[in-house]
RODO-2510 file (C-alpha; in nm, 4 decimals, decimal comma):
residues 182
     n   res          X          Y          Z
     1     m     5,6146     4,2346    -5,2515
     2     p     5,5941     4,5319    -5,3421
     3     e     5,5313     4,8379    -5,0752
     4     l     5,2256     5,0896    -5,1152
     5     g     5,2703     5,3658    -5,3358
     6     d     5,5503     5,1882    -5,5362
     7     i     5,5622     5,2949    -5,8976
     8     k     5,6966     5,0783    -6,1926
     9     k     5,6532     5,0731    -6,5840
    10     g     5,4358     4,7832    -6,7293
    11     s     5,7497     4,5955    -6,9090
    12     e     5,9356     4,5467    -6,5637
    13     l     5,5930     4,4159    -6,4477
    14     g     5,5061     4,1877    -6,7614
    15     y     5,2098     4,4037    -6,8777
    16     k     5,1267     4,4216    -7,2339
    17     s     5,1424     4,7980    -7,2178
    18     i     5,5098     4,8438    -7,1417
    19     y     5,5137     5,1962    -7,1368
    20     n     5,2604     5,2589    -6,8645
    21     k     5,3449     5,3290    -6,5318
    22     y     5,1521     5,1910    -6,2418
    23     i     5,1410     5,2084    -5,9435
    24     f     5,0878     4,9836    -5,6332
    25     q     4,7859     5,1006    -5,4412
    26     a     4,5631     4,9423    -5,1525
    27     c     4,1520     4,8748    -5,2371
    28     i     3,9801     5,1727    -4,9632
    29     d     3,7322     4,8516    -4,9062
    30     c     3,9490     4,4830    -4,8383
    31     g     4,2471     4,6323    -4,8314
    32     k     4,3632     4,4335    -5,1054
    33     g     4,7077     4,5625    -5,2846
    34     r     4,6885     4,5637    -5,6700
    35     w     4,9102     4,7460    -5,9361
    36     i     4,7102     5,0346    -6,1420
    37     i     4,8021     5,2355    -6,4118
    38     l     4,9240     5,5766    -6,2614
    39     h     4,6583     5,8306    -6,4236
    40     r     4,3758     5,6013    -6,3167
    41     s     4,5140     5,5785    -5,9730
    42     q     4,2718     5,8830    -5,7906
    43     q     3,9447     5,7165    -6,0017
    44     d     4,0212     5,3199    -5,9147
    45     k     4,0027     5,3469    -5,5537
    46     r     3,8357     4,9660    -5,5162
    47     c     3,9519     4,6429    -5,6469
    48     g     3,7476     4,4833    -5,8728
    49     e     3,5104     4,2377    -5,6297
    50     c     3,4506     4,5467    -5,3850
    51     a     3,3177     4,7485    -5,7029
    52     k     3,0978     4,4797    -5,8379
    53     l     2,9518     4,4234    -5,4653
    54     r     2,9432     4,8006    -5,4517
    55     y     2,6183     4,7927    -5,6792
    56     i     2,4677     4,4810    -5,6633
    57     g     2,1131     4,4936    -5,5447
    58     v     1,9664     4,8184    -5,3956
    59     n     2,3038     4,9996    -5,4256
    60     n     2,2405     4,9504    -5,8292
    61     p     2,1540     5,2789    -5,9517
    62     c     1,9374     5,0919    -6,2023
    63     w     1,7984     4,9113    -5,9404
    64     r     1,3891     4,8632    -6,0029
    65     g     1,3175     4,6942    -5,6416
    66     g     1,3960     4,3145    -5,7604
    67     r     1,0798     4,3308    -5,9806
    68     r     1,1225     4,2843    -6,3957
    69     e     0,9458     4,1613    -6,6940
    70     n     1,1131     3,8823    -6,9263
    71     k     1,0575     3,8715    -7,2903
    72     n     0,7289     3,7037    -7,2614
    73     g     0,5609     3,9556    -7,0408
    74     y     0,5323     3,7874    -6,7264
    75     v     0,6784     3,9852    -6,4161
    76     l     0,9876     3,8160    -6,2227
    77     i     1,0462     3,9554    -5,8465
    78     r     1,3938     3,8788    -5,7089
    79     l     1,3999     3,7175    -5,3643
    80     h     1,7084     3,7047    -5,0842
    81     p     1,8584     3,3753    -4,9979
    82     n     1,7135     3,4176    -4,6534
    83     d     1,3639     3,4235    -4,7632
    84     f     1,0950     3,1486    -4,6789
    85     f     1,0283     3,1187    -5,0131
    86     h     1,3712     3,1308    -5,1787
    87     p     1,3883     2,7231    -5,2729
    88     m     1,1367     2,8536    -5,5375
    89     v     1,3624     3,0317    -5,7464
    90     k     1,5941     2,9717    -6,0325
    91     k     1,9285     3,0358    -6,0714
    92     t     1,9277     3,3996    -6,1461
    93     g     1,7869     3,4655    -5,7730
    94     y     1,4546     3,5457    -5,9426
    95     i     1,0862     3,3684    -5,9426
    96     f     0,7347     3,4429    -6,1008
    97     e     0,5511     3,6291    -5,9626
    98     h     0,1908     3,4433    -6,0492
    99     r     0,3703     3,1403    -5,8673
   100     l     0,4733     3,3550    -5,5759
   101     v     0,1559     3,5280    -5,5256
   102     v    -0,0156     3,1109    -5,4964
   103     a     0,2730     2,9874    -5,2717
   104     k     0,2012     3,2995    -4,9789
   105     a    -0,1658     3,2083    -5,0019
   106     l    -0,1101     2,8612    -5,0165
   107     g     0,1717     2,9743    -4,6789
   108     r     0,4125     2,6681    -4,8836
   109     c     0,6984     2,6380    -5,1446
   110     l     0,4893     2,4934    -5,4768
   111     q     0,6623     2,1853    -5,5988
   112     a     0,8372     2,1993    -5,9458
   113     w     0,5200     2,0235    -6,1130
   114     e     0,2642     2,2629    -5,9835
   115     i     0,1736     2,5271    -6,2641
   116     v     0,0303     2,8429    -6,1908
   117     h    -0,2641     2,9096    -6,4735
   118     h    -0,4155     3,2822    -6,5545
   119     k    -0,7845     3,2058    -6,5856
   120     g    -0,8062     3,5263    -6,7566
   121     t    -1,0961     3,6953    -6,5687
   122     k    -1,0242     4,0628    -6,6855
   123     y    -0,8314     4,0508    -6,9856
   124     p    -0,8223     3,7771    -7,2791
   125     k    -0,6564     3,4916    -7,2142
   126     g    -0,2670     3,4579    -7,3841
   127     s    -0,2491     3,8736    -7,3672
   128     k     0,0326     4,0541    -7,1399
   129     g    -0,2181     4,1739    -6,9185
   130     n    -0,3314     3,8687    -6,8173
   131     r     0,0352     3,7573    -6,7786
   132     q     0,0871     4,0372    -6,5499
   133     d    -0,2694     4,0066    -6,3767
   134     n    -0,1311     3,8275    -6,0588
   135     r    -0,4566     3,8730    -5,8015
   136     i    -0,4887     3,5953    -5,6374
   137     e    -0,8733     3,5573    -5,7910
   138     n    -0,6848     3,5139    -6,1310
   139     l    -0,4573     3,2234    -6,0932
   140     q    -0,5367     2,9034    -6,0460
   141     l    -0,3316     2,6048    -5,9405
   142     v    -0,2929     2,2897    -6,1452
   143     t    -0,1007     1,9530    -6,2628
   144     d     0,0551     1,9671    -6,5471
   145     d    -0,1570     1,7117    -6,7426
   146     r    -0,4676     1,8848    -6,6001
   147     h    -0,3147     2,2198    -6,7266
   148     k    -0,2510     2,0801    -7,1150
   149     q    -0,6267     2,0131    -7,0690
   150     i    -0,7788     2,3762    -6,9950
   151     t    -0,5355     2,5151    -7,2675
   152     i    -0,6797     2,2746    -7,4809
   153     l    -1,0324     2,3688    -7,3620
   154     e    -1,0019     2,7271    -7,3773
   155     n    -0,8083     2,7364    -7,7262
   156     e    -1,0975     2,5591    -7,8688
   157     m    -1,3437     2,7441    -7,7166
   158     s    -1,1615     3,0710    -7,8696
   159     y    -1,1903     2,8864    -8,2142
   160     l    -1,5745     2,8159    -8,1965
   161     k    -1,6384     3,1367    -8,0529
   162     k    -1,4883     3,2952    -8,3246
   163     r    -1,6327     3,0719    -8,5979
   164     v    -1,9548     3,1591    -8,4375
   165     t    -1,8997     3,5506    -8,5402
   166     l    -1,8121     3,4535    -8,8435
   167     l    -2,1212     3,2565    -8,9535
   168     e    -2,3553     3,5128    -8,7859
   169     a    -2,1771     3,7621    -9,0552
   170     e    -2,2198     3,5284    -9,3459
   171     i    -2,5903     3,4644    -9,2087
   172     i    -2,6594     3,8396    -9,2168
   173     l    -2,5028     3,8379    -9,5266
   174     i    -2,7066     3,5944    -9,6843
   175     r    -3,0209     3,7635    -9,5658
   176     e    -2,9835     4,0973    -9,6921
   177     t    -2,8781     3,9771   -10,0028
   178     q    -3,2319     3,7731    -9,9922
   179     g    -3,4369     4,0950    -9,9167
   180     t    -3,2731     4,2843   -10,2190
   181     l    -3,3461     4,0311   -10,4764
   182     r    -3,7238     3,9889   -10,3486
***
């Protein structure tokens, strides 16, 4: 076993970089000894595991409070393992904010088959603003089949609204052309 402060070439240690000199140092956090390139020994005070742990969560300079947005525009919240609602999180440790809001309002964890639907009371349905509008008034807890029914009806209604506006515009054009013909 090497002693702290021992210096050896990479060739003696069986490393690929045979000409670099290495020094045996202990991690300042866990005390685990490891070989470090000599000219980096003043910079690398921690082993890889301790360096990673040092920048997890609140200690990370890019930490935004455990809140992020996915590619579809939904807000995700990071929950700690000791949180009551932690069983609802995905493998990443994040949960959709709208599911968390409804679960807190009900006072229980949601089942996987329960779906939270955005009603679209303030913003248009399907818009990014609606996906991020996680007020309890804008959320509705439904089952999968009920959610499909709601979505189909909402899509049909929006199609019919567009069709009505097109037909009204067409009627106005017809009336204008008939007025010019007289």
